[in-house]
Structure formats: structure tokens, C-alpha cells
C-alpha positions in Angstrom: 107.9 98.6 90.5 106.6 101.6 89.1 105.8 100.2 85.5 101.7 102.8 86.3 100.7 101.8 82.4 100.7 97.8 82.9 99.5 98.4 87.0 96.6 100.6 85.2 95.7 98.0 82.9 96.3 95.4 85.7 93.4 97.5 87.8 90.8 97.4 85.1 91.2 94.2 84.1 90.1 93.3 87.7 87.5 96.8 88.5 84.8 93.9 88.2 85.7 91.2 89.8 86.4 92.3 93.0 84.5 93.3 96.1 86.6 96.3 98.1 86.4 98.9 94.7 87.0 101.5 97.2 90.4 100.2 97.1 91.1 99.2 93.9 90.1 103.0 92.5 91.4 104.4 95.1 94.8 102.1 93.3 93.9 103.4 90.2 94.0 107.2 91.8 97.0 107.4 93.4 98.8 105.3 89.6 97.3 108.0 87.9 98.3 111.4 89.4 101.8 109.5 89.8 102.2 109.7 86.0 100.1 113.2 85.6 97.3 112.3 84.9 95.3 114.7 86.7 91.4 114.4 85.6 91.2 111.0 85.7 92.7 110.4 88.9 90.2 112.6 89.7 87.8 111.0 88.5 89.1 107.1 90.3 88.8 109.2 93.6 84.9 110.2 92.9 84.3 106.4 92.8 86.3 105.3 95.5 84.3 107.7 97.6 81.2 105.8 95.6 81.5 103.1 96.5 82.0 104.2 100.3 80.4 106.9 100.6 82.5 107.6 104.1 85.7 106.7 102.4 87.3 108.8 103.7 91.2 108.6 101.8 89.0 108.9 98.6 87.8 112.3 99.8 91.6 113.0 101.7 93.5 111.9 98.1 91.6 114.3 96.4 92.3 116.9 99.1 96.4 115.9 98.8 96.9 117.1 94.7 96.2 120.8 96.6 94.9 121.6 93.0 91.7 120.2 93.8 88.5 122.6 95.2 85.8 120.4 96.3 81.7 120.7 95.9 79.5 121.9 98.0 77.4 117.9 98.2 81.3 117.1 98.8 81.3 119.0 101.7 78.5 118.0 102.5 79.2 114.8 102.6 82.6 114.3 104.6 80.5 116.6 107.1 78.0 114.0 107.5 80.3 110.9 107.6 82.9 112.9 109.5 80.4 113.7 112.9 78.6 109.8 112.4 78.9 107.3 114.8 79.4 104.3 112.1 82.9 106.1 110.8 85.5 104.1 111.6 88.9 106.3 113.1 91.3 105.8 109.8 87.9 107.4 107.8 87.4 110.2 110.3 91.1 110.8 110.4 91.5 111.1 106.1 88.4 113.3 106.6 89.3 115.2 109.0 92.5 116.9 107.2 90.9 116.8 104.0 87.8 118.9 105.2 91.3 121.3 107.1 92.3 121.8 103.8 88.4 122.3 102.3 88.2 125.2 105.0 91.7 126.8 104.8 91.3 126.8 100.5 87.6 128.7 101.6 89.7 130.2 103.8 88.1 129.9 106.9 91.2 129.7 109.1 89.5 128.5 112.5 87.6 125.4 111.2 90.3 124.6 109.2 92.7 124.9 112.2 89.7 123.0 114.1 89.7 119.6 112.0 93.4 120.2 111.7 93.9 119.3 115.3 91.0 117.0 115.4 92.6 115.1 113.0 96.0 115.6 114.7 95.2 114.0 117.7 93.5 111.5 116.4 96.3 110.0 114.6 98.9 110.7 117.3 96.4 108.1 119.4 97.3 105.7 117.0 101.4 106.6 117.6 104.2 106.5 119.7 106.1 108.9 119.2 108.0 110.2 121.7 110.2 113.3 121.2 113.1 113.2 124.0 114.1 109.6 122.4 114.4 111.0 118.4 116.6 113.8 120.7 119.0 111.5 121.6 119.0 109.1 118.6 120.5 112.9 117.0 122.8 112.9 119.8 124.0 109.9 119.0 124.6 110.3 115.8 127.0 113.6 116.6 129.0 111.6 119.3 129.6 108.3 117.0 130.0 110.9 114.0 133.0 112.7 115.3 136.0 114.2 113.6 138.4 111.4 114.7 136.3 108.9 113.5 135.9 110.2 110.0 139.6 111.1 110.0 140.1 107.3 109.9 137.6 106.6 107.5 138.9 109.2 105.2 139.2 107.9 101.2 137.5 104.6 102.1 133.7 103.0 100.7 133.1 102.8 97.2 133.9 105.2 95.1 131.5 105.8 92.8 129.4 109.2 92.4 125.8 107.9 90.8 123.9 109.0 93.3 122.3 113.2 94.4 121.2 112.9 97.6 118.0 115.1 98.3 117.0 115.2 102.4 115.5 117.1 104.7 112.3 118.0 106.7 108.9 117.3 104.6 107.3 120.2 103.1 111.0 121.9 103.0 111.1 121.6 99.0 112.3 119.1 98.1 110.6 117.3 95.8 110.5 120.6 93.7 114.4 120.2 94.1 114.4 116.1 93.0 112.4 117.6 90.0 114.8 120.7 89.1 117.9 117.7 89.1 114.9 115.2 87.4 114.9 118.0 84.2 118.7 117.1 83.6 119.6 114.5 80.7 122.2 112.7 83.3 120.1 112.7 86.1 117.6 109.9 86.4 114.6 111.2 89.4 113.9 108.2 91.3 111.3 108.8 94.8 112.2 108.5 98.7 114.1 105.3 98.2 114.7 103.1 101.5 117.7 101.8 101.1 120.3 103.2 103.6 117.3 104.1 106.1 117.3 100.0 105.4 121.6 99.6 106.2 121.1 102.1 109.2 118.7 99.4 110.4 120.8 96.6 109.5 123.3 97.5 111.4 121.5 98.7 114.7 121.0 95.0 115.7 118.5 93.4 116.8 117.8 94.8 121.0 115.5 95.0 123.0 113.1 98.8 123.2 114.8 99.6 126.6 118.3 98.5 125.1 120.9 101.6 123.2 121.1 100.7 119.9 125.0 99.6 118.0 123.8 102.1 115.2 126.1 104.8 114.8 128.4 103.6 116.9 129.3 101.1 115.1 130.3 102.7 112.2 134.0 103.5 113.6 134.3 99.3 114.0 133.6 98.7 110.1 136.3 97.5 107.9 138.0 99.8 104.9 136.0 96.0 102.5 132.5 95.9 104.6 131.9 99.7 103.9 133.4 99.6 99.8 131.0 96.5 100.0 127.9 98.8 101.1 128.3 101.4 99.1 128.2 98.9 96.1 125.2 96.9 97.3 123.8 100.0 98.1 124.2 101.1 93.6 123.4 98.3 93.0 120.3 97.5 95.2 118.8 101.0 93.8 118.9 100.1 90.5 115.8 98.7 89.7 114.9 102.1 90.0 116.9 103.6 87.7 116.9 104.5 84.0 120.4 105.1 81.8 121.4 108.5 82.8 125.0 108.1 84.7 123.2 109.2 88.3 119.6 109.7 89.4 118.7 110.7 92.9 117.7 109.4 96.2 115.8 112.1 97.7 114.9 110.0 101.3 114.3 113.2 103.5 114.9 111.7 106.5 118.5 110.2 105.3 119.7 113.4 107.1 120.1 111.2 110.0 122.4 109.2 108.7 125.0 111.4 106.6 127.8 110.0 108.4 126.3 106.4 107.2 126.3 107.9 103.5 129.4 109.4 103.2 131.4 107.0 104.8 130.1 103.9 101.1 129.4 106.9 99.3 132.2 109.2 99.9 131.4 110.8 96.2 128.1 111.3 97.1 126.1 114.5 96.3 124.1 115.5 99.0 121.7 118.7 99.1 119.8 120.0 102.5 116.9 121.5 101.1 115.6 124.1 104.0 112.7 125.7 104.6 111.8 129.2 107.1 110.7 127.4 110.6 107.2 128.1 111.2 106.0 127.5 107.1 107.7 124.3 107.0 106.7 123.3 110.5 102.9 124.0 109.9 102.7 122.8 106.3 104.0 119.4 107.8 101.0 119.9 110.4 98.1 120.1 108.2 99.8 116.5 105.8 98.5 113.9 106.2 100.8 111.6 105.8 101.4 107.7 104.1 103.5 105.9 106.3 106.0 107.4 109.3 107.1 111.3 109.9 105.3 110.3 113.4 106.8 113.4 114.7 104.2 115.7 112.6 101.2 114.8 114.9 102.0 117.6 117.2 102.9 121.2 116.4 105.5 121.1 120.0 106.5 117.4 118.7 107.5 118.9 115.0 109.5 122.4 116.7 111.1 119.8 118.8 112.3 117.4 115.6 112.8 120.6 113.7 115.3 122.1 116.1 117.1 118.4 116.8 117.2 118.8 112.5 119.1 122.5 112.4 122.1 121.0 115.1 122.5 117.9 113.3 122.4 120.0 110.2 125.1 122.3 112.5 127.5 118.9 113.3 127.5 117.8 109.4 128.2 121.0 109.0 131.5 121.3 110.6 133.1 117.5 110.7 132.5 117.5 107.0 132.7 120.8 105.9 132.1 121.7 101.8 129.9 118.1 101.6 126.8 119.9 101.9 125.1 122.5 99.4 121.8 123.7 101.6 119.7 125.1 99.2 116.7 127.6 100.8 113.3 127.0 99.5 112.6 131.0 99.4 115.6 131.7 97.5 115.0 129.5 95.6 110.8 130.6 94.5 112.3 134.3 94.8 115.5 133.6 91.9 115.2 129.8 90.7 117.5 130.4 87.8 120.4 131.5 90.0 119.8 128.3 92.5 119.5 126.0 89.0 123.5 127.1 88.3 124.6 126.3 91.4 122.3 122.9 91.6 124.5 121.7 88.7 127.4 123.4 89.8 127.6 122.0 93.1 126.8 118.7 91.4 128.8 118.8 88.5 126.5 119.0 86.1 126.6 121.4 83.4 123.6 123.7 82.6 120.9 122.8 81.5 117.4 125.3 80.4 115.7 122.2 81.2 116.3 122.7 84.9 115.1 125.8 85.1 111.9 124.4 82.3 110.9 121.9 85.0 107.4 121.7 85.0 108.0 120.7 82.2 109.7 117.7 82.5 107.5 114.3 82.5 107.8 112.2 85.1 106.5 110.0 88.0 106.1 111.6 90.6 104.7 109.7 94.3 105.1 112.9 96.6 102.0 115.2 97.9 103.2 117.9 96.1 103.1 116.2 92.9 100.8 118.5 91.3 102.2 122.0 92.5 105.8 120.9 90.4 104.3 120.3 87.4 103.6 123.7 87.7 105.7 127.3 87.4 107.2 128.3 90.4 105.0 130.0 92.8 105.1 132.3 96.0 101.5 132.2 96.4 102.7 129.6 99.2 106.0 131.0 101.2 103.8 133.0 104.1 100.5 131.0 103.6 101.2 129.8 107.5 100.6 133.3 108.9 97.5 132.6 108.5 97.4 130.1 111.2 99.9 132.1 113.5 96.7 132.7 116.3 97.0 129.0 117.5 100.2 128.1 117.1 102.4 129.2 120.2 103.3 125.9 120.4 105.0 125.3 117.4 106.5 129.2 118.0 107.6 128.7 121.9 108.6 124.7 121.1 111.1 126.5 118.2 112.6 128.9 120.2 112.4 133.2 119.3 116.3 131.7 117.7 114.3 130.0 115.0 111.8 131.7 114.3 113.4 135.6 113.7 116.0 134.4 111.8 115.6 136.0 108.3 
């Protein structure tokens, strides 16, 4: 519930009474990281792996700070644990991603890629991701959310303009945009809210695996009363995550798949598409171990196909809902922050505030992998880091296609 001070007090009260101290220290570390207390978070993660020397999640959590550098002793401990037959699969996955990050920081890119590839392969074996089926889901959105259906529903839904949706792919700069907007006095930052995907799931109905879901085709059958009720329910259900500001952010990236639904139930909501150069965006996802979801990221070909489908669906939204979505290119934000801040605030009909340019000074809870990065001034060093791994990225380049890879 984002009450981290109370959570931390509870953790401290029970730490001496629990058996699996490594798990509780991990939770403490996550809470401390979220509120921006990096040094105590690091110590909590270290206490976690001291309680369980092969605890991969503790090492990955340190790596996932993005600013932490492992000691020689820690690297030796990780390598030994990753190769030990007794280490559980989940720990091996976390250790591989942590070692990949270490060797990348050490500029040993060949070794880093070996660990990233091994970690992704282990994770992919656990999942049942089907890229072709995902493409079919994108196709269903394009068929269902056509100009005729959208025109027939024009003006319906809940009229409130409270939400600002930030959509796109993971690792595309959405946390940066959220931090910029959440620095405004009239905007509350929340986190990746699950409400829209949950609504889409309910609309899809209970079905067998081989049956086509009712959603999104069912959108055309919803009445004015239903659409307004769904929009109001979204506002009511998300109220617990908000403060006192009149506007708030929902930065669930995968909501780009549900822009038709969002438009129908909340026609006055603002939608921002966080876009990043394809190779950089896709490789950044490949080397990121996500806590849940994002199953498409554990293979280079799968990521490339998903990125192509994402661009194709966003092009569709631009055609059928012209002017509805503001596209913000990560590279443009890095190159000229103030111009992009003015552009974003104008789109959201918010007055300019200097705090949005000085976003790194804003103290707030941030749950995503970029939490420590967006607490620093903007930097350009990561724009083309993927080029160091280019010799191993042939499958990604092929899946994206030359038209996307070569775009400026």
C-alpha cells in the first residue's frame, strides 16, 4: 500500500523471530530502495546473501540498483554459487543476470553476454510464451478498434481527465517521464497500476486455451452506461494509490495494448507513448530480469518481434485516434530535456514548473528498475551502450528488420 515507513518498522520488529531471514532482508532492501535510501538497502541485500550464500535474488537486487559495483569477493561468491550443482534454478537465473551486469560494468562484454544468454535461456524454459499468439492479440485489437466502432462510441465513457497514462515497452524511459510529471505540484505519481489489464482480463471472460477471447471484440457491444461505469470504477479503485493532487499517473507499460479500452472508458485521459531506439530498448530488456510478466523479453528474436508488433499497433492507434497520444522519444529527452518538459506539460494541459526539469531532486517512492537512475541528473552514457554487444545481436537485428534498425 506504499506505506514503507510502517512496513520497515514491522520488518525490524520481527527480524529476530523469523526463520528465513534472507527473505525478510530482501523485502527490507526492496522497501529501502523504493524510498531512495540506497546505503541501507545495500546493507540489507548484503545481510540477505550472508544469511544464504547462494541467494541469487540478493545479488541481482544489488545489480538492479544499476549504480552498485560488486567487490572481488562478491564476484567470486557469485561465480562459485552459479556453478554449484546444489544451487537452485531460480537462484542460478538471478546469479546469471547479476554476473552479466558485473562483467558489463567491467567491460568484459563477451563474458557478460555469456551470462545474460544463460540466464535468459534458463528463464525462458520456465515460461510458455508464444510470440505468434501475441501477434494475433495485436491483430485482434486492430480489427476490433476500427474507425466505425470508435465513431459509434464517441463522447461516451467517464468524462474525468484525472489519469495520465504512460505506455510503451519496458526500459524505454517511462520511469523518467513519470518522475518528470510526478515532480509537478498537480500530479501524483503512483506505479504500474494493474487495473486496466485486470479489466481487459475480465472482459475476455472465462475460456479454454484454444478459444478466442471475447475481448477486445466485446468493446463494440458495451453500452454507454457500462463504459461510464467502468471509467468511474477505475478512478474509484485507483484512489488508494493517489495523494491530494487533481491528476495522477498510471505507468503500466503494457497498457499500449489497451488504448482502445482506455479511450472508450476515459475519453479525456492523456496518453503518452515512451519510445526508445529499437536496438537499445530491446537489448536493455534482454539484460533485465523482471520480477513478473514481460515474458517476451527472454529471447532476442521474441523481443524483436514484439517491438515490431508494438510499433504496428501504435501506428494503428495514431490512425484511428489522431492526436490522442503524445510520443516522447527517449533520445530527444536526453538531448533537450527542457523542450520535452514543456511539450509534455502542454499536452497534459499543465502549467510549466521548474521542478519537472529538476526531477532528480524530487523525493518519492519509485518501484521500477530505474529508481536509482532517475534520482540522478539526466545522462547520455547509456544511449549507445548496446553497440558493445552488437556482435551477438544478429537474431535481434533480423527480427526487428532493417527498416526499424536503420531508422534515425
